[in-house]
C-alpha positions as CSV (number, residue, x, y, z in Angstrom):
1,M,105.6,104.7,121.3
2,N,108.2,102.1,120.7
3,R,106.3,98.8,120.6
4,P,105.9,96.9,117.3
5,L,102.7,96.9,115.4
6,G,102.2,93.2,115.0
7,V,99.2,91.0,114.1
8,A,96.6,93.0,115.8
9,L,93.2,91.5,115.5
10,V,91.5,88.1,116.2
11,L,88.5,86.8,114.4
12,L,85.6,85.4,116.5
13,T,83.0,83.2,114.9
14,A,80.0,81.4,116.1
15,A,80.5,77.7,116.8
16,C,76.9,76.7,116.3
17,S,76.4,74.0,113.6
18,D,72.6,74.3,113.4
19,Q,72.5,78.0,112.3
20,V,74.2,80.4,110.0
21,A,77.2,81.9,111.8
22,P,77.1,85.6,112.1
23,E,79.7,87.7,110.3
24,P,82.9,87.7,112.3
25,T,83.9,90.7,114.3
26,Y,87.3,92.0,115.3
27,V,88.5,92.2,118.9
28,V,91.6,94.2,119.7
29,V,94.3,92.2,121.4
30,D,97.5,94.2,120.9
31,G,96.9,97.1,123.3
32,W,95.7,99.6,120.8
33,T,94.4,102.6,122.8
34,G,92.6,104.5,120.0
35,E,89.1,104.2,118.7
36,V,88.3,101.1,116.6
37,V,85.8,101.4,113.7
38,V,84.7,98.1,112.2
39,H,83.1,97.6,108.7
40,S,81.8,94.3,107.4
41,A,82.6,93.0,104.0
42,S,79.0,93.6,103.0
43,D,79.3,97.2,104.2
44,L,82.0,97.7,101.6
45,E,80.1,96.0,98.8
46,N,76.9,97.9,99.5
47,A,78.5,101.3,99.9
48,P,77.4,104.1,97.6
49,Y,79.2,104.3,94.3
50,F,81.1,107.3,93.1
51,E,81.3,108.0,89.4
52,M,84.6,109.4,88.0
53,V,83.8,112.3,85.8
54,E,86.8,113.5,83.7
55,Q,87.4,117.2,84.2
56,L,90.8,117.8,82.7
57,R,93.4,115.8,80.7
58,L,96.9,117.1,80.1
59,G,99.6,115.4,78.0
60,T,100.7,115.3,74.4
61,L,103.1,113.5,72.1
62,D,104.1,116.4,69.9
63,G,102.1,119.4,71.2
64,P,103.4,122.3,73.3
65,P,106.5,121.4,75.3
66,E,104.8,122.3,78.6
67,T,102.3,119.4,78.1
68,Q,105.0,116.8,77.1
69,F,105.7,114.9,80.3
70,F,108.6,112.5,80.6
71,R,107.8,110.9,84.0
72,I,104.9,112.3,86.1
73,A,105.9,111.5,89.7
74,D,103.2,113.4,91.7
75,A,100.6,116.2,91.6
76,D,98.7,118.4,94.0
77,V,96.1,121.2,93.9
78,A,96.2,124.6,95.6
79,G,93.2,126.9,95.0
80,D,92.5,127.0,91.2
81,E,96.0,125.7,90.3
82,L,97.3,122.2,89.5
83,F,100.9,121.4,90.3
84,I,102.5,118.5,88.4
85,L,105.9,117.1,89.3
86,D,107.7,115.8,86.2
87,S,110.7,113.9,87.7
88,G,112.0,113.1,84.2
89,H,112.6,116.9,83.6
90,D,113.2,117.7,87.3
91,E,110.6,120.5,87.4
92,V,107.1,121.4,88.5
93,R,104.6,122.7,86.0
94,V,101.6,124.7,87.0
95,F,98.3,124.8,85.2
96,D,94.9,126.3,85.6
97,L,92.7,123.6,87.3
98,G,89.6,124.5,85.4
99,T,90.9,125.2,81.8
100,G,94.3,123.4,81.7
101,E,96.0,126.6,80.7
102,Y,99.8,126.6,81.3
103,R,100.9,129.2,83.9
104,R,104.5,128.7,84.9
105,T,107.3,126.2,85.6
106,I,109.0,126.0,89.0
107,S,112.7,124.9,89.3
108,R,115.0,123.2,86.9
109,R,117.5,120.3,86.8
110,G,120.6,120.8,88.9
111,E,122.1,120.6,92.4
112,G,122.2,124.3,93.2
113,P,119.8,126.3,95.3
114,G,116.2,126.1,93.9
115,E,117.2,123.2,91.6
116,L,116.0,119.6,91.6
117,L,117.7,116.3,90.9
118,G,115.6,113.1,91.1
119,P,112.5,114.5,92.9
120,I,109.9,111.8,93.8
121,E,107.1,113.6,95.8
122,L,105.3,116.9,95.9
123,N,103.2,118.2,98.8
124,I,101.5,121.6,99.4
125,H,100.8,122.8,102.9
126,G,99.3,126.3,103.2
127,D,101.3,128.6,101.0
128,T,104.4,126.3,100.8
129,L,105.3,123.8,98.1
130,A,107.6,121.0,99.3
131,I,109.4,118.8,96.9
132,S,111.3,115.8,98.3
133,G,113.6,113.2,96.9
134,T,115.6,110.4,98.6
135,R,118.1,112.7,100.2
136,R,116.8,116.3,99.7
137,V,113.9,118.5,100.5
138,S,113.3,121.8,98.7
139,L,110.7,124.4,99.8
140,F,109.2,127.0,97.4
141,A,106.4,129.6,97.6
142,L,103.5,128.7,95.4
143,D,104.5,131.4,92.9
144,G,107.8,129.5,92.4
145,T,110.0,131.6,94.6
146,F,112.7,129.4,96.2
147,L,112.7,129.5,100.0
148,T,115.2,127.0,101.3
149,S,116.4,123.4,101.0
150,G,118.1,120.7,103.1
151,P,119.1,117.1,103.1
152,G,115.7,115.9,104.4
153,S,117.0,112.6,105.7
154,V,120.1,111.3,107.3
155,G,122.0,108.0,107.1
156,D,122.4,105.5,109.9
157,A,125.7,103.8,110.8
158,S,125.5,101.6,107.7
159,G,125.1,104.6,105.4
160,R,121.5,103.8,104.5
161,F,119.2,106.8,104.1
162,G,115.6,107.0,105.3
163,R,112.7,108.2,103.1
164,P,111.3,111.6,104.0
165,I,107.5,111.6,104.7
166,Q,105.4,114.7,105.1
167,A,102.3,114.7,107.4
168,G,100.7,118.1,107.5
169,P,103.5,120.7,107.9
170,N,105.8,118.3,109.7
171,W,108.4,115.8,108.4
172,Y,109.2,112.3,109.4
173,R,111.8,109.7,108.2
174,S,111.0,106.1,107.5
175,Q,114.0,103.9,107.8
176,A,114.5,100.2,107.7
177,V,116.7,98.9,110.5
178,R,118.0,95.3,110.3
179,R,118.0,93.3,113.5
180,A,121.3,92.8,115.3
181,G,123.8,90.6,113.4
182,P,123.7,89.5,109.8
183,P,120.3,88.7,108.2
184,P,119.3,85.0,108.6
185,S,120.4,82.8,105.7
186,G,118.0,80.3,104.2
187,E,114.8,81.6,105.8
188,I,112.2,84.4,105.3
189,Y,112.8,87.4,107.5
190,R,111.6,91.0,108.0
191,D,113.6,94.1,108.8
192,T,112.0,96.5,111.2
193,T,111.0,99.9,109.9
194,I,111.1,102.9,112.3
195,L,109.4,106.2,111.7
196,F,111.2,109.2,113.3
197,A,110.1,112.8,113.7
198,T,112.6,114.7,111.5
199,D,113.7,118.3,110.8
200,A,112.9,118.7,107.1
201,L,115.9,120.9,106.4
202,S,118.7,119.7,108.6
203,G,117.7,116.0,108.4
204,V,118.2,115.6,112.2
205,S,116.0,112.9,113.6
206,G,113.9,113.5,116.7
207,P,111.8,111.1,118.7
208,E,110.7,107.7,117.4
209,L,107.0,107.8,116.4
210,L,106.3,104.1,115.6
211,R,107.9,100.9,114.4
212,Y,106.5,98.1,112.3
213,P,107.6,95.0,110.4
214,G,108.8,95.6,106.9
215,G,108.3,93.4,103.8
216,E,109.4,89.8,103.7
217,R,112.9,88.9,102.4
218,Y,114.8,85.8,101.8
219,L,118.7,85.7,101.7
220,D,120.0,83.2,99.2
221,E,123.2,81.6,100.6
222,S,124.9,81.0,97.2
223,S,124.6,84.5,95.8
224,G,124.0,86.6,98.9
225,F,121.1,88.2,97.0
226,G,118.0,89.2,98.9
227,I,114.8,87.7,97.3
228,T,111.3,89.0,97.9
229,P,108.8,86.0,97.9
230,F,105.9,86.1,95.5
231,F,102.9,88.0,96.9
232,S,104.7,88.9,100.0
233,P,102.8,91.8,101.8
234,N,104.8,95.0,102.1
235,P,103.4,97.4,104.8
236,V,102.4,100.9,103.8
237,V,103.1,104.1,105.7
238,H,101.6,107.3,104.3
239,G,101.8,110.8,105.6
240,G,98.4,112.6,105.4
241,A,97.8,116.2,104.6
242,D,95.7,116.2,107.7
243,G,98.8,115.8,109.9
244,N,98.2,112.1,110.7
245,V,100.3,109.1,109.7
246,Y,98.3,106.2,108.1
247,Y,99.7,102.6,108.5
248,T,98.5,99.3,107.1
249,P,100.1,95.9,107.3
250,A,98.8,95.4,103.7
251,D,97.8,91.8,104.1
252,E,94.6,92.6,106.1
253,Y,92.0,95.2,105.7
254,R,93.2,97.5,108.5
255,V,94.4,101.1,108.7
256,D,95.9,102.5,111.9
257,I,95.7,106.3,112.1
258,I,98.3,108.0,114.4
259,D,98.7,111.7,115.2
260,A,102.1,112.5,113.7
261,A,102.9,115.3,116.1
262,T,102.2,113.4,119.4
263,G,102.3,109.7,118.5
264,R,98.8,109.3,119.9
265,E,96.8,106.4,118.5
266,V,93.8,108.1,117.0
267,R,91.7,105.5,115.2
268,R,91.9,102.0,113.7
269,V,89.6,101.1,110.8
270,V,89.2,97.4,110.0
271,S,87.0,95.2,107.9
272,T,86.2,91.5,107.9
273,M,86.9,91.3,104.2
274,Q,89.6,88.8,103.3
275,L,91.2,87.8,100.0
276,P,91.4,84.3,98.5
277,P,94.6,82.4,99.2
278,V,97.6,82.5,96.9
279,T,97.5,79.6,94.4
280,E,100.2,77.9,92.3
281,E,98.5,79.3,89.2
282,M,99.0,82.8,90.5
283,V,102.7,82.1,91.1
284,E,103.1,80.7,87.5
285,G,101.4,83.9,86.2
286,A,103.8,86.1,88.2
287,I,106.8,84.1,87.0
288,E,105.7,84.6,83.4
289,A,105.2,88.3,83.9
290,D,108.7,88.6,85.4
291,R,110.2,86.7,82.4
292,K,108.5,89.1,80.0
293,M,109.8,92.1,81.9
294,L,113.4,90.6,81.9
295,E,113.1,89.9,78.1
296,G,111.9,93.5,77.5
297,R,114.9,95.0,79.3
298,T,117.3,92.7,77.5
299,T,115.7,93.5,74.1
300,A,116.0,97.2,74.9
301,G,119.7,96.8,75.5
302,G,119.6,97.3,79.3
303,P,121.2,94.9,81.7
304,P,119.0,92.8,83.9
305,P,118.9,93.7,87.6
306,P,121.8,92.1,89.6
307,G,120.8,88.6,90.6
308,F,117.5,88.8,88.9
309,P,117.6,85.7,86.6
310,E,118.8,83.6,89.5
311,S,116.3,84.9,92.0
312,L,113.5,84.4,89.4
313,E,114.1,80.6,89.5
314,K,114.4,80.5,93.3
315,R,111.4,82.6,94.2
316,K,109.0,79.9,93.1
317,D,110.5,77.5,95.6
318,L,109.9,79.8,98.6
319,P,106.9,79.2,100.8
320,L,103.7,81.0,99.7
321,P,102.0,83.5,102.1
322,P,98.5,82.4,103.3
323,T,96.9,85.4,101.4
324,R,98.2,87.9,98.9
325,Q,98.6,91.6,99.6
326,L,95.3,93.3,100.2
327,T,96.3,96.9,99.7
328,N,99.3,98.9,98.5
329,A,98.1,102.5,98.5
330,I,96.4,105.1,100.7
331,R,95.6,108.6,99.6
332,V,94.6,111.3,102.2
333,A,92.8,114.6,101.6
334,A,93.6,117.7,103.7
335,D,90.1,117.6,105.4
336,G,90.8,114.1,106.7
337,R,88.9,112.1,104.1
338,W,90.9,109.2,102.8
339,A,90.8,106.4,100.2
340,L,92.2,102.9,100.4
341,I,92.8,100.6,97.5
342,R,91.9,96.9,98.0
343,G,92.8,93.7,96.3
344,D,91.1,93.1,93.1
345,L,88.6,90.2,93.4
346,D,87.1,89.9,90.0
347,A,89.7,90.9,87.3
348,N,93.4,90.1,87.1
349,P,94.2,88.1,90.3
350,N,97.9,88.9,90.0
351,E,97.7,92.7,90.0
352,L,96.3,95.2,92.4
353,G,94.6,98.1,90.8
354,D,93.7,96.4,87.5
355,P,91.1,97.7,87.8
356,G,91.5,99.5,91.1
357,H,88.7,99.1,93.7
358,W,88.9,102.0,96.2
359,D,86.9,102.6,99.4
360,V,86.4,106.2,100.6
361,F,86.2,107.0,104.3
362,G,85.5,110.2,106.3
363,P,87.6,111.7,109.1
364,E,85.9,109.6,111.8
365,G,86.4,106.3,109.9
366,E,82.9,106.3,108.4
367,L,82.4,104.6,105.1
368,L,81.4,107.2,102.5
369,G,81.5,105.2,99.3
370,R,83.6,103.5,96.7
371,F,84.9,103.9,93.2
372,V,86.6,101.8,90.6
373,T,89.4,103.1,88.3
374,A,90.0,101.8,84.8
375,P,93.0,99.5,84.1
376,G,96.2,101.6,83.9
377,A,95.0,104.4,86.1
378,N,97.5,105.4,88.8
379,I,95.9,107.6,91.4
380,R,98.5,110.1,92.6
381,R,96.2,112.4,94.7
382,F,92.8,112.3,96.4
383,T,91.4,115.7,97.5
384,G,88.1,114.4,98.7
385,D,86.2,115.7,95.7
386,Y,88.7,115.1,93.0
387,L,91.1,112.3,91.9
388,I,94.3,113.1,90.1
389,S,95.5,110.1,88.0
390,R,98.6,109.4,86.0
391,E,97.8,107.4,82.8
392,T,99.8,106.1,79.8
393,D,98.5,105.3,76.3
394,D,99.7,102.7,73.8
395,L,102.3,105.1,72.5
396,D,103.8,105.5,76.0
397,V,102.5,109.1,76.3
398,Q,101.9,110.1,79.9
399,Y,98.8,112.0,80.8
400,L,97.7,113.8,84.0
401,V,93.9,113.4,84.4
402,V,91.7,115.1,86.9
403,Y,88.4,113.4,87.7
404,R,85.5,114.8,89.8
405,L,83.8,112.3,92.1
406,E,80.0,112.3,91.9
407,L,77.7,110.0,93.8
408,R,75.4,108.0,91.6
């Protein structure tokens, strides 16, 4: 399946001036062969509400060392155990899901067999724990026994490496590929990102699964520095524990579900909900936030990112997108239920997830309900019945919080 996933849907509205126009519906125009499920904006707003009931909170400033987390990267559940990946300590800590009792630590920092260095993601499939980084995948039994490891991804001719993605028991590699020739100077462009089937251990790529446009970029001629325009949508690809790949272009309420093993287009879920347009006030707010971030790094003694001060000034002169990013995260449970975060319409217009409005869907694309996370919550895992969130307090202490979802 090598065709691009471009703008996929057309809005049809009634042209009658003497009556209220019906809510627009979507018509597929890009050759999508899978099922299409449409939800209206009112469907989303009137969906049942899930209450988040806190079940467990782990994390301390000066308590037992096993509950002192440096950087919680990911977490997952297997049976009655909670697995937490602390990328700051390059290890996985295992706790009792019900009581929070510490049970064991898996791996340690290093580059040898069974050791981790810069892990970013944790996935459990069956009785295997997979921990992946940018260039390496390590497999363990759930009791911590090391099984094997491999590069997990390979470089292209330019030496760039693709990100390993797990969907069910299989692995894939997402890699940005620039179009032929140098990137266009003085205009906004997109690389193309291709998803390949990949052997998790050897890193050898198999057939291409899909391709899609990446995030917007602008090449500044004077510095040669790539600049991301304000509020530029960045497409999201997520490997589901159910064995499917979930793709959204991020600037429209649409999720394409693709069978990762076969490339078959399974289901497209869309809604007529749209976000308000980007405004100059939003851009000014984003510029101020970037300035504060730069000042914070300078105060802390760290150097600013290369080209950052210059790009900050030039970003505000770039064309604004018609709408801001609508989503930036999908979380998929092993049974096929999934949750999608949507743009915040009533709180901070510059930040997604502050608070986070999430819609929950069933395996057939049916709308099950919605929930709203508090500011600062970062949902790392959705199991269908539970949410696992990374949270930070005013003292910069990281917590791993487990919530149970209950219908009101």
